C-alpha positions in Angstrom: 0.0 0.0 0.0 1.5 3.3 -1.0 -0.7 5.6 1.0 1.4 7.2 3.6 1.4 10.6 1.9 -2.4 10.5 1.8 -2.5 9.7 5.5 -0.4 12.7 6.3 -2.1 15.1 4.0 -5.3 15.5 6.0 -4.2 13.9 9.2 -1.9 16.6 10.5 -3.6 18.9 13.0 -1.0 21.3 14.4 -2.9 24.1 16.1 0.1 26.5 16.0 1.2 27.7 12.6 4.8 28.2 13.7 7.3 26.3 15.7 6.7 28.5 18.8 3.2 28.8 20.1 3.7 32.5 20.9 4.2 33.2 17.2 0.6 32.2 16.4 0.9 30.2 17.2 -1.3 -0.3 14.8 -0.7 -11.9 11.9 2.2 -11.5 9.8 5.8 -12.7 9.2 8.3 -12.5 12.1 11.4 -10.5 11.6 14.2 -9.2 13.8 14.2 -5.9 12.1 12.1 -3.3 14.0 9.2 -2.0 12.1 9.5 -4.4 9.2 6.9 -7.1 9.6 7.8 -8.7 13.0 4.1 -8.9 14.0 2.2 -12.0 15.1 -1.2 -12.5 16.6 0.4 -13.6 19.9 0.4 -10.8 22.5 3.9 -11.6 23.6 5.2 -11.2 20.0 3.4 -7.9 19.8 5.1 -6.7 23.1 8.5 -7.7 21.9 7.9 -6.0 18.5 6.7 -2.7 20.0 9.5 -2.7 22.5 12.0 -3.1 19.7 10.3 -0.4 17.7 10.3 2.1 20.5 13.9 1.3 21.4 14.9 1.9 17.8 13.1 5.2 17.7 15.0 6.7 20.6 18.3 4.8 20.1 20.3 7.7 18.7 18.8 10.3 21.0 17.2 12.4 18.3 13.8 11.6 19.7 13.6 12.1 23.4 10.6 9.9 24.2 8.4 7.7 22.1 5.4 5.5 22.7 3.2 3.0 20.8 0.0 1.1 21.5 -1.6 -1.7 19.5 -5.1 -3.2 19.8 -5.4 -6.7 18.4 -8.6 -8.3 17.0 -9.2 -10.0 20.3 -8.9 -6.6 21.9 -5.6 -7.3 23.6 -3.8 -4.0 24.2 -0.1 -3.8 24.0 1.8 -0.7 25.1 5.5 0.2 24.8 7.1 3.5 26.0 10.7 4.4 25.8 13.2 7.2 26.0 13.4 10.0 28.5 11.6 13.0 29.9 13.5 15.4 27.7 16.7 16.0 25.8 18.0 17.6 29.0 16.5 15.2 31.6 17.4 11.5 31.4 14.5 10.4 33.7 13.1 7.3 31.9 9.5 7.3 30.8 7.3 4.5 32.2 4.3 2.8 30.6 1.9 5.3 32.3 3.5 8.4 30.8 1.0 10.8 29.4 1.4 12.1 25.9 -0.1 15.2 24.3 -2.4 14.2 21.5 -2.9 17.6 19.7 -5.6 17.4 17.0 -6.3 13.7 17.8 -8.5 15.4 20.4 -10.9 16.3 17.6 -12.2 12.7 17.3 -12.9 12.8 21.0 -14.9 16.0 20.7 -16.9 14.4 17.9 -17.7 11.4 20.0 -18.8 13.7 22.8 -21.3 15.2 20.4 -22.4 11.7 19.6 -23.3 11.1 23.2 -25.8 14.0 22.9 -27.2 12.5 19.7 -27.6 9.3 21.6 -29.6 10.9 24.4 -31.8 12.7 21.9 -30.7 16.2 22.5 -28.8 16.8 19.3 -29.1 16.2 15.6 -25.9 16.3 13.6 -27.9 17.7 10.7 -29.0 20.7 12.7 -28.1 23.9 10.9 -25.7 26.5 12.3 -28.6 29.0 12.0 -30.6 26.8 14.5 -27.6 26.2 16.8 -26.5 29.8 16.9 -29.6 32.0 16.5 -27.9 35.0 18.2 -25.5 35.1 15.3 -28.3 36.0 12.8 -26.5 34.0 10.1 -27.3 34.5 6.5 -27.1 32.0 3.6 -25.2 29.9 2.8 -23.7 29.7 6.3 -27.1 29.5 8.0 -27.9 26.2 6.3 -24.5 24.6 7.0 -24.9 21.6 9.3 -23.0 20.5 12.4 -22.0 17.4 10.3 -20.4 19.7 7.8 -18.5 21.4 10.6 -17.1 18.0 11.8 -16.0 17.3 8.3 -14.3 20.7 7.8 -16.7 21.6 5.0 -18.4 24.6 6.7 -16.4 27.4 5.1 -14.9 28.3 8.5 -11.3 29.6 8.9 -8.8 30.1 11.7 -7.8 33.4 10.3 -9.5 35.4 13.0 -8.2 33.4 15.9 -6.2 35.7 18.2 -4.1 33.2 20.2 -2.6 36.0 22.4 -6.0 37.1 23.4 -7.1 33.5 24.0 -4.1 32.9 26.2 -5.0 35.9 28.2 -8.7 34.9 28.6 -9.7 33.9 32.1 -12.9 32.2 31.0 -12.0 29.6 28.3 -15.6 28.8 27.5 -16.6 32.4 27.0 -13.5 33.1 24.9 -14.2 30.1 22.8 -17.8 31.1 22.1 -16.7 34.6 21.2 -14.1 33.2 18.7 -16.7 30.9 17.2 -19.2 33.7 16.7 -16.5 35.8 15.0 -15.6 33.0 12.7 -19.2 32.4 11.8 -19.6 36.0 10.9 -16.6 35.8 8.5 -17.4 32.3 7.1 -16.7 31.7 3.4 -18.4 29.4 0.9 -19.1 26.0 2.4 -18.7 22.6 0.7 -15.0 22.4 0.1 -12.6 20.8 2.6 -10.8 23.4 4.6 -9.1 22.3 7.9 -10.1 24.7 10.7 -9.6 24.3 14.4 -12.4 26.8 15.1 -14.9 24.2 13.7 -14.1 21.9 16.7 -14.1 24.9 19.0 -17.7 25.4 17.7 -18.4 21.7 18.4 -17.2 22.2 22.0 -19.4 25.3 22.4 -22.4 23.3 21.2 -21.6 20.6 23.8 -21.3 23.2 26.5 -24.7 24.7 25.7 -26.4 21.3 25.7 -24.6 20.0 28.8 -24.5 23.2 30.8 -20.9 22.5 31.9 -17.4 23.2 30.6 -16.2 21.0 27.7 -13.5 19.5 29.9 -16.1 18.3 32.5 -18.4 17.0 29.8 -15.8 15.0 27.9 -14.4 13.6 31.1 -17.9 12.5 32.3 -19.3 11.3 29.0 -16.2 9.9 27.2 -13.1 9.4 29.3 -14.8 8.0 32.4 -17.0 5.4 30.7 -14.0 4.2 28.7 -11.7 4.1 31.7 -9.3 6.6 30.0 -6.6 8.3 32.1 -6.5 11.7 30.3 -6.2 15.4 31.1 -5.9 18.7 29.4 -3.0 20.8 28.3 0.6 19.7 28.5 1.3 16.9 31.0 2.7 18.1 34.3 4.3 16.7 37.4 7.5 15.0 38.4 8.8 12.8 35.7 6.1 13.7 33.1 7.5 14.0 29.6 8.2 17.5 28.4 7.6 18.9 24.9 10.2 20.1 22.4 10.1 22.6 19.5 11.0 21.6 16.0 14.6 22.5 16.7 14.8 20.4 19.8 14.4 23.1 22.4 12.9 21.8 25.7 9.7 23.6 26.8 9.2 23.3 30.6 5.8 22.4 31.9 5.5 25.8 33.5 6.3 27.7 30.4 3.4 30.0 29.2 3.7 28.5 25.7 3.6 24.9 26.8 0.3 24.4 25.0 -2.3 26.2 23.0 -4.9 28.3 24.9 -7.6 26.3 26.8 -10.2 27.9 24.5 -8.8 25.7 21.7 -9.4 22.6 23.9 -12.0 20.8 21.8 -9.7 21.1 18.8 -6.5 19.8 20.4 -5.4 20.0 24.1 -6.0 16.5 25.5 -3.2 14.4 26.8 -3.6 10.6 27.7 -1.7 7.6 28.6 -1.3 5.2 25.7 -3.6 2.6 27.4 -6.2 5.3 27.8 -5.9 6.4 24.2 -6.1 2.8 23.1 -9.5 2.5 24.9 -10.8 5.4 22.8 -9.4 3.9 19.6 -11.1 0.6 20.4 -14.5 2.3 21.0 -14.2 4.1 17.6 -13.2 0.9 15.8 -16.1 -0.9 17.4 -18.4 1.8 16.1 -17.0 1.6 12.6 -17.7 -2.1 12.7 -21.3 -1.7 13.7 -20.8 -2.6 17.3 -21.9 -1.0 20.6 -19.3 0.6 22.8 -19.3 2.1 26.3 -20.0 5.5 24.9 -22.0 5.1 21.7 -24.4 2.4 20.5 -24.0 1.1 17.0 -26.8 3.2 15.6 -25.3 6.4 16.9 -21.9 5.5 15.8 -23.2 4.8 12.3 -24.8 8.3 12.3 -21.6 10.0 13.5 -19.4 8.2 11.0 -21.7 8.2 8.0 -20.8 9.5 4.6 -18.2 8.9 1.9 -16.1 12.0 2.4 -12.4 11.9 3.0 -12.7 13.5 6.4 -15.4 12.5 8.9 -15.8 13.4 12.6 -12.2 14.0 13.4 -10.7 11.3 11.1 -9.2 11.1 7.7 -10.9 8.3 5.8 -9.1 6.2 3.2 -10.0 3.2 1.1 -7.0 1.2 -0.2 -7.0 -2.4 -1.6 -10.2 -3.3 0.2 -9.1 -1.9 3.5 -10.9 1.0 5.3 -8.3 3.1 7.0 -9.3 5.9 9.5 -6.3 8.0 10.6 -5.3 11.3 12.1 -2.2 13.1 13.2 -2.0 15.7 16.0 0.5 18.2 17.1 0.7 21.4 19.0 4.2 21.7 17.5 5.8 20.5 20.7 4.5 17.0 20.6 3.4 14.6 17.8 0.8 11.9 17.8 -0.7 9.6 15.2 -3.8 7.2 15.3 -4.5 4.5 12.7 -7.6 2.3 12.7 -7.8 -0.6 10.2 -11.5 -1.7 10.1 -11.2 -5.0 8.2 -8.0 -6.0 9.9 -9.7 -5.1 13.2 -6.6 -3.4 14.6 -5.5 -0.1 16.1 -2.0 1.4 16.1 -1.2 4.6 18.1 2.1 6.4 18.1 3.3 9.4 20.1 6.4 11.4 20.8 7.2 14.3 23.1 8.7 16.5 20.4 7.8 18.3 17.2 11.1 17.4 15.7 11.2 15.9 12.2 13.0 12.8 13.6 9.8 11.8 15.5 7.7 12.2 12.4 10.2 10.1 10.4 10.1 7.3 12.9 6.3 7.3 12.8 6.3 7.3 9.0 8.6 4.3 8.9 6.5 2.4 11.5 3.3 3.4 9.9 4.3 2.2 6.4 5.4 -1.2 7.9 2.2 -1.6 9.8 0.0 -0.8 6.8 1.9 -3.2 4.5 1.4 -6.1 6.9 -1.4 -8.6 6.7 
């Protein structure tokens, strides 16, 4: 399968346009070569394989910390974490280390909306005119649907996002709502794919209005907790937690003001999770794509959320290659990098994460992704 470039094209979700946020910013043949077809259905073989892959990724020190998780068809979860806290701190990372997921948060926000669909309080085909009456929207924006927003086909743009003002905001929900209304007022022609973080900020605002609580509380109660996910918001903090790095390898401390994007951008990309927690989410989505119930969405709701034949659906790039349905997404706040891959027919999930925005981390993920996709 020669499809890595297509995966990357719409999967990347960096919320900052520049390297510094202040600027604006998973049965095949065994092998001893990491990342080159050493997989087997046995869980022990997967553990050995992922351990080797992670060790290879951090071997030369170019990538400080690297993690992988695999979910097998029998739902066995295998996790491997290696490397160290930062280029400047050799504290080793353990299996429970949290990694920032960047725009892989978007799929979680979409599932959060799905929970409101399930309880009957939301229709994904509701128009923006109905959802935001105070904006007095005109056509064509007024008829754009929430489903369009989740597919980045709403004509929205991040051009008006003022990150400095959003960082300074003391009420993230209010600041997010204000930014959404401004973007709605300046929306362009809908229908064409145009990646925009503000669309998922809008999704978060819709959830807050329906749930009468902050997005962070709602996603914790309705998604993370039912799935047993160990997740939080913003950059990981605390003794031994991995630290992020800029594209040139500069360490960003967990107390640095530019350690992550503003909280107002949360629904678009500020979640961090352990790899096991993220794997629980990936499994739930894979179940939904296969027409199965999960702890957060029943099969009918999942079918509604993931319906359509577009290339981007509900926080996922969607690809069809050689009879295989591949749902994937990359995420980065420019200081971390994460990648999720769901193979529907193979019934597998692969997740990769690194605590740096350096190209060396992306190169390692590219190599491992290509090996994974060409197996089976």
